[in-house]
C-alpha positions as CSV (number, residue, x, y, z in Angstrom):
1,M,-36.8,-3.3,-6.4
2,N,-34.7,-2.3,-3.6
3,S,-35.0,0.5,-2.4
4,N,-31.4,1.2,-0.8
5,S,-29.6,0.1,-4.8
6,A,-31.1,3.3,-6.0
7,P,-28.9,6.6,-6.5
8,K,-29.7,9.1,-3.6
9,H,-28.4,11.9,-5.7
10,P,-29.5,12.8,-9.2
11,P,-27.3,11.8,-12.3
12,G,-24.8,14.0,-13.1
13,R,-23.6,15.3,-9.3
14,Q,-20.5,16.2,-7.8
15,P,-19.3,13.0,-6.5
16,L,-19.8,12.8,-2.7
17,S,-16.3,15.1,-0.5
18,G,-16.3,15.2,2.6
19,W,-14.9,13.9,6.1
20,I,-16.2,10.8,8.0
21,I,-14.8,10.8,11.0
22,L,-15.2,6.8,12.4
23,D,-14.2,6.0,16.2
24,K,-12.5,3.2,14.8
25,P,-13.3,-0.1,17.0
26,R,-10.2,-1.9,18.9
27,G,-9.4,-4.7,16.2
28,L,-10.6,-3.2,13.2
29,G,-7.3,-2.2,10.4
30,S,-7.2,1.1,8.6
31,T,-7.5,-0.5,5.4
32,Q,-10.1,-1.6,6.6
33,A,-12.2,0.7,7.8
34,V,-11.4,2.6,4.2
35,A,-12.9,-1.0,2.7
36,A,-15.9,-0.3,5.3
37,V,-16.9,3.1,4.1
38,K,-16.8,2.3,0.8
39,R,-18.8,-0.7,0.4
40,N,-21.2,1.2,2.9
41,L,-21.6,3.7,0.0
42,R,-22.4,1.0,-2.2
43,E,-24.8,-0.6,-0.3
44,G,-26.4,2.5,0.2
45,G,-27.2,3.8,-2.8
46,Y,-24.8,6.4,-3.1
47,A,-22.0,5.0,-5.2
48,P,-24.0,1.9,-7.0
49,T,-21.3,1.8,-9.8
50,K,-18.0,2.6,-9.8
51,K,-18.1,5.3,-11.4
52,D,-20.2,6.6,-8.4
53,M,-17.4,5.6,-5.9
54,P,-15.4,9.2,-5.0
55,K,-11.9,8.4,-4.0
56,V,-11.4,7.6,-0.1
57,G,-8.9,7.4,1.9
58,H,-7.9,7.8,5.7
59,G,-5.7,10.5,7.2
60,G,-3.4,8.6,9.1
61,T,-2.6,5.1,10.1
62,L,-4.0,3.9,13.4
63,D,-3.0,0.6,14.7
64,P,-5.3,-2.6,15.0
65,L,-5.2,-2.8,18.4
66,A,-5.7,1.5,19.5
67,E,-9.2,3.0,18.8
68,G,-10.6,5.9,18.5
69,V,-10.7,8.9,15.4
70,L,-9.9,7.9,12.2
71,P,-10.8,10.8,9.6
72,I,-11.3,9.1,6.5
73,A,-11.5,11.5,3.3
74,L,-14.3,11.3,0.3
75,G,-13.3,13.3,-2.8
76,E,-11.9,16.2,-3.0
77,A,-11.0,15.6,0.6
78,T,-8.8,13.1,0.0
79,K,-5.9,16.2,-1.2
80,L,-5.9,17.5,2.3
81,A,-4.9,13.8,2.9
82,G,-1.2,14.8,3.4
83,R,-2.1,17.1,5.7
84,M,-3.7,15.9,8.4
85,L,-0.4,12.6,7.6
86,D,1.2,15.7,8.9
87,A,-1.1,16.9,11.5
88,S,-0.3,17.2,15.3
89,K,-2.2,14.1,17.7
90,I,-3.6,13.8,21.4
91,Y,-3.6,10.3,22.7
92,E,-4.9,8.5,25.3
93,F,-2.9,5.3,26.6
94,T,-2.4,3.1,29.2
95,V,1.2,2.1,30.5
96,Q,1.5,-1.1,32.2
97,F,4.9,-1.0,34.5
98,G,6.4,-4.9,35.0
99,E,6.0,-6.6,31.9
100,E,7.9,-5.1,28.0
101,T,6.6,-7.1,25.0
102,S,8.2,-7.3,21.4
103,T,5.8,-5.3,20.1
104,L,5.1,-2.9,22.5
105,D,1.9,-3.4,23.4
106,T,-0.2,-6.1,24.3
107,E,0.0,-8.3,21.1
108,G,3.7,-9.3,21.3
109,A,6.0,-12.1,23.9
110,V,6.8,-10.4,27.3
111,T,10.8,-10.3,26.3
112,A,11.9,-8.2,29.8
113,R,10.2,-8.2,33.2
114,S,11.0,-6.2,36.6
115,D,9.7,-6.6,39.0
116,R,10.0,-2.8,40.4
117,F,7.0,0.0,40.3
118,P,7.7,3.3,40.3
119,P,5.4,5.7,42.7
120,M,2.9,8.1,41.0
121,A,5.1,11.2,42.7
122,A,8.0,9.7,40.8
123,V,5.6,9.0,37.2
124,A,4.1,12.7,36.9
125,A,8.1,13.8,38.1
126,M,9.8,12.0,34.7
127,L,6.8,13.1,32.3
128,E,8.6,16.7,31.7
129,H,11.9,14.7,30.6
130,F,9.6,13.8,28.0
131,T,8.1,16.9,27.4
132,G,9.3,18.7,24.0
133,E,11.3,18.0,21.5
134,I,13.1,14.0,22.9
135,E,14.9,11.8,20.2
136,Q,13.2,8.2,20.3
137,I,13.6,4.9,18.5
138,P,10.9,3.5,16.8
139,P,9.4,-0.8,17.3
140,A,10.5,-2.8,15.5
141,Y,6.9,-3.7,14.9
142,S,6.1,-0.7,12.9
143,A,5.4,0.2,9.6
144,I,9.1,2.0,8.4
145,K,10.6,0.8,6.1
146,V,14.4,-1.0,6.2
147,D,16.2,-2.0,3.0
148,G,13.0,-1.5,0.8
149,K,11.2,-4.2,3.4
150,R,8.2,-3.1,5.9
151,A,10.3,-3.8,9.3
152,Y,7.2,-5.7,11.2
153,D,7.5,-8.6,8.4
154,L,11.4,-8.3,9.3
155,A,10.9,-8.5,12.6
156,R,7.6,-11.4,12.3
157,G,10.2,-13.2,9.9
158,G,12.5,-13.2,12.9
159,E,15.3,-11.1,11.9
160,E,16.8,-8.2,14.1
161,V,15.7,-4.6,13.7
162,E,17.7,-1.9,14.1
163,L,16.1,1.1,13.3
164,K,17.9,4.8,13.4
165,T,16.9,7.3,16.0
166,R,14.1,10.2,15.0
167,K,13.7,13.5,16.7
168,V,10.0,14.0,17.9
169,T,7.7,16.5,19.6
170,I,5.7,16.0,22.8
171,H,3.6,19.4,23.3
172,S,2.2,17.8,26.3
173,L,2.3,15.1,28.9
174,E,0.3,14.6,31.4
175,M,-1.3,12.7,33.8
176,A,-5.4,10.9,32.8
177,S,-7.8,10.0,35.3
178,G,-6.8,6.3,35.3
179,F,-4.5,4.4,37.0
180,S,-4.2,0.7,38.9
181,A,-1.9,1.5,42.5
182,S,-1.0,-0.1,45.4
183,Q,0.0,1.4,48.5
184,E,3.0,0.6,50.2
185,V,5.4,2.3,52.5
186,G,8.9,3.3,51.1
187,S,9.6,3.9,48.2
188,A,9.7,1.0,45.4
189,F,13.3,3.6,44.7
190,A,15.1,3.2,47.5
191,D,17.6,1.5,46.3
192,T,17.5,2.0,42.5
193,A,20.5,2.7,40.4
194,G,22.3,4.4,43.5
195,R,19.7,7.0,43.8
196,P,18.6,8.5,47.1
197,D,14.9,8.4,48.3
198,P,13.9,11.6,47.8
199,Y,10.7,10.5,49.7
200,D,9.8,10.1,53.1
201,P,10.2,6.4,54.1
202,T,8.0,6.7,56.5
203,A,5.2,7.5,54.8
204,P,3.2,5.7,52.8
205,L,3.4,6.1,48.9
206,V,0.6,5.0,46.0
207,I,3.1,3.0,43.9
208,A,1.8,2.2,40.4
209,T,1.3,-1.0,38.3
210,S,-0.3,0.7,35.7
211,V,-0.9,4.0,34.6
212,T,-3.0,6.1,31.7
213,L,-1.2,9.4,30.4
214,T,-2.9,11.7,27.7
215,A,0.2,12.9,25.1
216,H,-0.3,15.9,22.5
217,V,2.1,14.9,20.0
218,S,3.7,15.7,16.2
219,K,3.9,13.5,13.6
220,G,6.0,10.4,13.8
221,T,5.4,10.0,17.4
222,Y,5.2,6.1,18.7
223,I,3.5,6.1,21.5
224,R,4.6,2.3,22.1
225,S,8.4,3.6,22.1
226,L,7.0,6.7,24.4
227,A,5.5,4.4,26.8
228,R,8.8,2.3,26.7
229,D,10.9,5.1,27.3
230,I,9.4,6.6,30.4
231,A,9.1,2.6,31.5
232,R,12.4,2.3,31.4
233,A,13.1,5.7,32.6
234,L,11.5,5.2,35.6
235,G,14.1,2.4,36.4
236,T,11.3,-0.5,35.1
237,V,10.0,-2.0,31.8
238,G,6.4,-0.9,30.8
239,H,3.9,-1.8,27.9
240,V,0.4,-0.3,26.5
241,T,-2.4,-1.7,27.3
242,Y,-4.4,0.4,25.4
243,L,-4.5,3.5,23.3
244,R,-6.7,5.8,22.0
245,R,-6.6,8.7,19.6
246,I,-9.1,11.8,20.8
247,K,-8.6,13.9,18.2
248,A,-5.9,14.0,14.5
249,G,-5.5,17.2,13.2
250,P,-9.0,19.5,13.7
251,F,-11.0,16.5,14.5
252,H,-11.9,15.3,18.4
253,Q,-13.8,12.3,19.0
254,D,-16.9,14.6,19.4
255,Q,-17.2,14.3,15.7
256,A,-17.1,10.4,15.7
257,I,-19.1,8.3,14.8
258,S,-19.6,4.2,16.0
259,L,-18.9,1.3,13.4
260,D,-22.7,1.2,13.8
261,K,-23.8,4.7,12.9
262,L,-21.1,3.8,9.1
263,N,-22.8,-0.1,9.0
264,G,-25.7,2.2,9.3
265,I,-25.7,4.1,6.0
266,G,-25.5,0.9,3.9
267,K,-28.4,0.1,5.0
268,G,-30.6,3.4,4.5
269,A,-29.2,5.7,7.1
270,G,-28.7,9.0,5.5
271,L,-25.2,10.2,5.1
272,E,-26.0,13.9,5.4
273,D,-25.6,14.4,9.0
274,L,-22.2,11.5,9.2
275,L,-19.9,13.7,6.5
276,L,-18.9,17.1,7.3
277,P,-17.5,19.6,4.3
278,L,-13.6,19.0,3.0
279,G,-13.8,22.5,4.7
280,A,-13.9,21.1,8.3
281,G,-10.2,19.5,7.5
282,L,-9.4,23.2,7.4
283,D,-10.8,24.6,10.2
284,D,-7.1,25.3,11.8
285,I,-5.9,27.5,9.3
286,P,-7.4,31.4,7.8
287,A,-9.5,32.2,5.9
288,L,-8.8,33.8,2.5
289,I,-12.2,35.9,1.4
290,L,-12.4,35.7,-2.3
291,D,-15.1,37.8,-5.0
292,Q,-16.4,35.8,-8.5
293,T,-13.0,37.5,-10.0
294,S,-10.1,36.5,-8.1
295,A,-12.0,33.1,-7.6
296,Q,-11.5,33.0,-10.7
297,A,-8.3,33.4,-11.2
298,V,-7.2,31.0,-8.6
299,R,-9.2,28.7,-10.4
300,Q,-7.3,28.9,-13.2
301,G,-4.0,28.7,-11.8
302,R,-3.1,32.3,-11.8
303,V,-1.6,34.2,-8.6
304,L,-3.1,36.7,-6.9
305,S,-1.0,40.1,-5.5
306,E,-0.5,43.1,-3.4
307,L,-2.8,41.6,-0.8
308,P,-2.9,42.8,2.7
309,Q,-3.1,39.6,4.5
310,P,0.4,38.0,6.6
311,S,2.7,35.6,5.2
312,G,1.5,32.1,5.2
313,L,-0.8,29.2,4.6
314,Y,-4.8,29.9,3.6
315,C,-7.2,28.8,2.7
316,A,-9.3,30.4,-0.6
317,M,-12.8,30.6,-0.2
318,L,-15.7,31.8,-2.1
319,D,-19.2,32.1,-1.2
320,N,-18.3,29.6,2.2
321,V,-16.8,27.3,-0.7
322,P,-13.1,26.1,-0.4
323,V,-11.8,27.2,-3.9
324,A,-7.8,26.2,-2.7
325,L,-5.1,26.2,-0.1
326,V,-2.7,29.0,-1.3
327,E,0.1,30.2,0.4
328,I,0.6,33.9,0.8
329,A,4.6,35.2,1.0
330,D,5.2,39.0,0.5
331,G,1.9,39.6,-0.4
332,T,1.4,37.3,-3.8
333,A,-0.8,34.0,-3.1
334,K,0.1,30.8,-5.0
335,V,-2.0,27.7,-5.6
336,V,-0.6,24.9,-3.6
337,R,-3.8,22.5,-4.0
338,G,-7.1,23.7,-6.0
339,F,-10.3,22.1,-5.5
340,N,-13.3,21.0,-7.7
341,L,-16.2,21.6,-5.8
342,P,-19.9,22.8,-7.0
343,D,-20.9,26.3,-6.5
344,V,-17.1,28.0,-6.9
345,A,-17.1,30.2,-9.8
346,E,-16.8,29.3,-13.2
């Protein structure tokens, strides 16, 4: 008998719950990543039958051409997937100047070209204009629905896609370490849009052909649109050649595992060191410590009254085990989402 086919947990044990944080490689879709988790759980003996397989879902789509942090929720953690979608995220991305493409990345056809390349100083000065609440038009090649159809399906079919402007928040936008540049004398923008050249024309300027940026953004932000708009504001065009998500909600790339490590689960490697607890997805909210009596009340959906904590969202805990997400308003706590985890007050 293949030892990998044997269940790794006793019969009747609570299904797996928690987070696998995958460092998604380029070329792998988010749905494919979820399928890979299910396959490895099955092949590793953690879910030998359909009945044993926990619910599995991802906490925020990452394009196949992008890489980095993809939180994958198992079991009770899937109840937090929606909250993960609403969380802010941090990306590192490279904008290549001189060409704009139909998809705003390397996959599409070139739709516009420019021989203008901005000085690095101009790029740095422009970033503050894209910080805070801004408006952006999502890419035509996006999953947004237009009359019930995905925008990317319409675009691939040759249809003209017009998407509405949306407001998003760029919490921070900074230069990263990498850029491709050449040394030139004078500014490439000396005659752009009639603007006077603010630089000493006799001083050598670093002219960027590409630049790598780090952006902390709200939900709904399209990095490809941000890159397009920055390039256009600099009097040129551009597209994304590299995109990596380094943080999603409370999860950082330091917590992420490679696809090879994920595949190791299916070959017999232990899951214990790779599966983060459900509570890891709640590290950014305060805890509400319960006793056995109040935990039982919360599990039954009853409200808790006369609490001293300030109003807001809390994770109700019993003996370090999450019981529920609760919302406290004026001293009264109501259950937002309950968790069915072992060793919680019965």
